N, C-alpha and C positions, 0 to 999 in steps of 0.2 A: 236638748236631750236630757233634761233634768230627771225625767221619769225613769231613765234607765241607769242613772248613776247610783252606785252603792258606796258604802264606807270604803275609803281607799286602803284601809288596813286589812281588808279581806284579801287573803293571799292564796294563790294557787300555784305551787311549784313543786316539782317532783325531785329536782336535783339541787346541788349545792353550788352557788356561785362563789368562786374564790376571789375575795377582795381583801385588801391588806391595810387599809387606813384605820387606825385606832386613835380615838381621843377619849380620855376618861370622862364618864358621865358626871354631870354636875347635879347638885341637889342635896337635900338633907341626909344626914347619916341615919341609916335604918338599923334596927336591931335584927340580927340574923333570923331569930325565930319569927319576927314579923314578915320577913321576906318569904319564908316557907309557908306561913299561914295564908298570906295573900295569894300565893300560887294555888294552894289547896282550894281556896274559896272561888277563885276565878274558874277553875275547872268544874267545881261543883255547880256553879251557876250557869255555865255556858256550854259544857260538853254536849255534843249533839245526841249522844245516847244516854237517855235518862237512867238507864240501867247500869251505866258506868262500866260497860263491858263485863257485867256480872260480878264486879268487885264491890265490897262493902266500903264505900269511900269514907264513911264516918270513922272507920278504924284507923285511917291514915292521918286524921287531923292532928292528933297529939302523939303519934307513934314515936317521933324522933326528938321531941322537945328536950329531953335531957342530954341529947347528943349534939345539939346545934349550939356552938359557941362562937363560930366565925362565919363570915359570908361564904367562905369555901365549903364549910359544913352544910350551910343552907342549900347551896347550889348542888352539892352531891346528893342530898336527900330529896331535893325536888326532882332530880333526874330519876332517882330510884322510885319515887312516887309515880311519875309519869309512865315509867316502864311497865307498871302493873296494868295499864290500859291496853298494852299490846297494840298500840297505834303509832307507827313510825312518824306520823305527821304531827302528832301532839308532842312537842319537844321543847326543851329548854335552850335558851341562848344566853351565854354569859355576856357581860357588858361589851367585850370586844366583838363577839359575833353579832350582837345586836347593832353595834355601830357599823359593822361591815354591811349588814343588810340595809340599814338606812342609807349608806353611801351608794349602794347599788340602786336603790329606789330613786335617789337623787341623781343617778347617772354619773357618779363621781367616785372613782376608786383609785387606789394606789396598789399596784401589784404587777403580776406578770400577764394577766389577761387570759385565763382559762376557766372553763366550766368543767367540773368533775362529777363523776358518778361512780358509785361502787357497784361492780358487777361480779358476782361470784367471788367475793373477797379480793377482786382486782380493782385498782384505782385507775379509772379510765378517763381520758380527756374526751369530753363530748363535743367541745367547741373551743376554738381559739378566737379571741377577739381580733377582728381585722385591723392590721397595723399595730397591734399590741406587741409587747416585748417577746412573749412566747412565740407568736407567729413569725415575727422577724427573725428570731433565733433559729427557727426551723421546726418547732414542735407542730404536731398535726392532731386533728381529731382522730380518735381510736388509739393513740399512743397510750401505753400502760406505764404509769409512773412507778418505778421500782426503787428509787433512791432519791432522797432530798438532803443535800449538803452532807453526803456520806452516810446518812442514816437510812436504814431499811424502811421502805414504804409499802412493802407487800402486806396486805391484810388490814391496813389502817383505813379509817373512814375519811370522807372528804373533809369533815370538820377537823380531824386530827392533822390531815395534810395541810390545811390552811394555817394551823398553828405553827407548823414548821416553815411554811413558805412566807409568812408575814415578815414585813420589815419596812424600813424607811425608804423613801424614794432615793434612787441613786446608789443603793447598796446591792451587791450581787447575791444570787442564789444559784446553786448548781443542782440541776435536775437530770436524773438518768431515767431513760424510758426504754421500754421494750417495744419494738416495732417489727411485727412478724418474727423472724428468727434473729434479728439484729438488736443490739443494745447501743443506744446513742446517748451521749452526755452533752448537756447544754449549759453554758454559763450565761445566765440571764440577769440583766440589771433591772431592778424594779423601777417602775415609772408611774406617774399619774396618767390615768386612762379615761378618756371620755367615752362613755358607752352609748353607741347608737343602736337603737332597736331595729331600725328599718334601713334597707338599701334597695335601690331601684335600678333596673336595666331594661333596655329595649331590644326586642327580638324581631326577626322577620322584617327588617328594614323600617322598624319603628311602628309596625302595625300591632304588635303585641307588647304589653308591658308586664314585666315580672317584678313583683314586690316581695322581697324576702323579709319576714318578720322573725327575728331571732330570739326575742324575749318580750314578755309582757310586764317585766318587773319595774322598768323605768316609768316614772311619772310622765315622761315625755312620749311614751310609745304611741298613744292614740293620736297625739298632735303630729308626730312624725309620719304616721300612717296617712293621715289626712293630707299632709304635704305631698306624699308619694302619689296619692290619687290625683292631685293637681298636676303633677309632672306627667302622669300617664293619661291625662284627660282626652287626648286625641287618639288614643289607641282603640282598636276595634274590640279588644278583649284583654283580660287580665289573668295572669297566673299568680296566685298567692302561695308562697312557699313557707310552710310551717315546719319543715323537717328540722330536727334537732332543737326545737323550741321547747324548753322545759316548763314554760308557764310564767306566772307572776301575779299581777294584781287583777282581781275580778273586774274592777271598774274598767280596765283597759279592754278586756274581752267584750264587755257589754257595749262600750262606746264604738269599738271597731265593727262589731256585728251590726249595730244600728246604722252605721254608715253604708252597709252593703245590703241589708235586708229591706225588702219592699213592704213586708208585713210579717206577722206571726210572732210566736213566742221565741225568745232567745234561749232562756234556760229557766228551769224551776229548781228552787232550793228548798230542802225539807230539813227543818231543825226540830228540836224538842218543843218549840213554841208554835209550830205550824208550818204551812207551806206558802211560798211566795213565788210568783211568776214574774219575770222581767219580759216585757213585750216591746217589740220594735215600734218606733214612732210612726212608721209609714212614710217617712220623708228621707229616703236614702240619698247619699251623695252621688251615687252612680247606679246606672242600670246596665252597665257593660256586662257581657257574658264573663263568667268566672270559672276557673278550675283551681282547686286547692291541692297542693302537694303535702303529704304527711308521711311519717315513718314511725317506727317503734319508740323513738325518742320524743315525739310530739306529745306533750302531756298537759293536763290540767286546763289552764286557760286556752291553750291551743285546741284541746278537745272540745271545749265549750264553743269556740268559734267554728271549728269544723263541723261539729254536730248541728249547730244552729243553721249553717248554710246548707248542709246536706238534708236535714229533715224538712226544711222549708222549700226544698227544690230550687234553691238559689244557685247552687254550685255543684259540680261533680267533684268527688274526692278521689284522688289518685295516689297510690303508694301502698304502704303496708298498714296493718292494724296498729292503732296508736297505743300509747303506754298503758292507759287504764287507771287514771287517778280521778275518781269522782267525788272527792271530798274537799270541803272548803275550810281554810284555817283563818283565824283572827289573830292578829299580833297584839299581845297584851304586855305593856311595860310593867315591870315589877319595881318596888323600892330598891334603890341602890344602882339602877341602870341596867339590870338584866331584863330579860323578857321571856315569854313563852308563846309558842304557837299552839292554839287550841283548835281542834276540829269542831266547828260549830254547826256544820250542816253537811248533807250530801246533796248532790245535784243530779237532775235528770235532763236529758236532751229533750227537745220539743216534742218528740213522739213518745216520751215517757220512758226512754231507755236509761237504765242505771249502768254506766260504763265502768264502774270501779272494778279494777282487776280484770276487765274485759277489753276495754278500748273501743274506739270508733272504727267500724269496718268500712274500708274504702268502697266507693261506688265501683271503681275499677282497680282491682288488686294488681300490683306490679312489684314483685319481689326482687327485680333485677337491680343493677347498679343505678346510681343517681342519674347518669346520662340517659339511660333507658326510661326511667321514670319521667324525666323532663320531656323526652320525645313523645311518650304516651300522653302526657298532659297537653302538649302542643297539638297533637292530632285531635284530641277530644275537644279542645278549645276551638280549633278551626272548624270542626263539625258544628259546634254550637253557633259560631259566627255565621256559617253558611245557612243555617236554619232561619236566621233573622232576615227580614225583608230588606233592611238597610242597616248600615253600621249604627250601633247604639253606643254613644260616648257619654262621658261624665256630664251630668245634667245639673248638679247643685254643688257649688264649691264655696259656700258661705263659711268663712273661717271664724265667724263670730259665734257659732253655736257652742 
């Protein structure tokens, strides 16, 4: 599958994953001005919009030179520089945040195990990691965090919340949440958490396999998905659940799509340097009928996978319109251990649709509760299975690819 692999640093995620392990970056000491200028040059050379969102980028090259004396100064002015692009996905990560991201990619974090998103100035839990400290304590998706260790959390960003939640394994943090009309307080002990991107269960007496893919950020996501296909090899059909999946690495979306697609384009990316199309190898792992579940929190890499399966007629999409993030970021390390995400391209689904701020429209729209969405998906899958002359099960489980 080499021809569908892309740089692993291409990153597609709409939300912030709260992870808490920090190790100071090693390397040579860098002059603060050098850090700022490196960030300026990286954006100049790689930002997807050659017009730089209408800004005169040259004016910013030396704008703050006389004011940058420390790394903290450099970080502050890099943020100010990036904000002029009015692109929320081109953003600065200080060394701690960059380490957090690397830990998440390595599927290794220390923390409480929640994903956070800011919604209308509210700090909302979009997912709790199964078996993690937050879930064990009783926190749930859709809880609104209002207080962290006695400090007001209303209106703060997920990044700011992470700064407050971070700590060493074995130490406690107190989180207060608003759940409907009630306020609940949880005392949670931070722990090291293994992030699993995929879970599998069997329905209808084992005839149907449901594979839930919760994130694309882990380097192990595509390997875990292939293993899930092996577990469900004897099922007559598959439900792939992408609900609440905020995205992650583009390489994972490409590899998983290639496991399922029999032919066709997976995605096209357009940068200032031209257009590139990733095409399926035509050697899928399975030919089983598939239905995909999505919702308004399915973003980025989730939308690439859903769009590829929908536009190529490989799967029916059930649920609500997805988040609508059609931009690709590249992770760039800066001197001193910080980093920036730079939007390097926009992407189109196989039929040429730009879904940024629009989302992928389901084949079958179902705005009801999760159980109703699952029933709808099951009914659609049964219909697809019935249309087949005989059960179609997994045909290619070579783990050496």
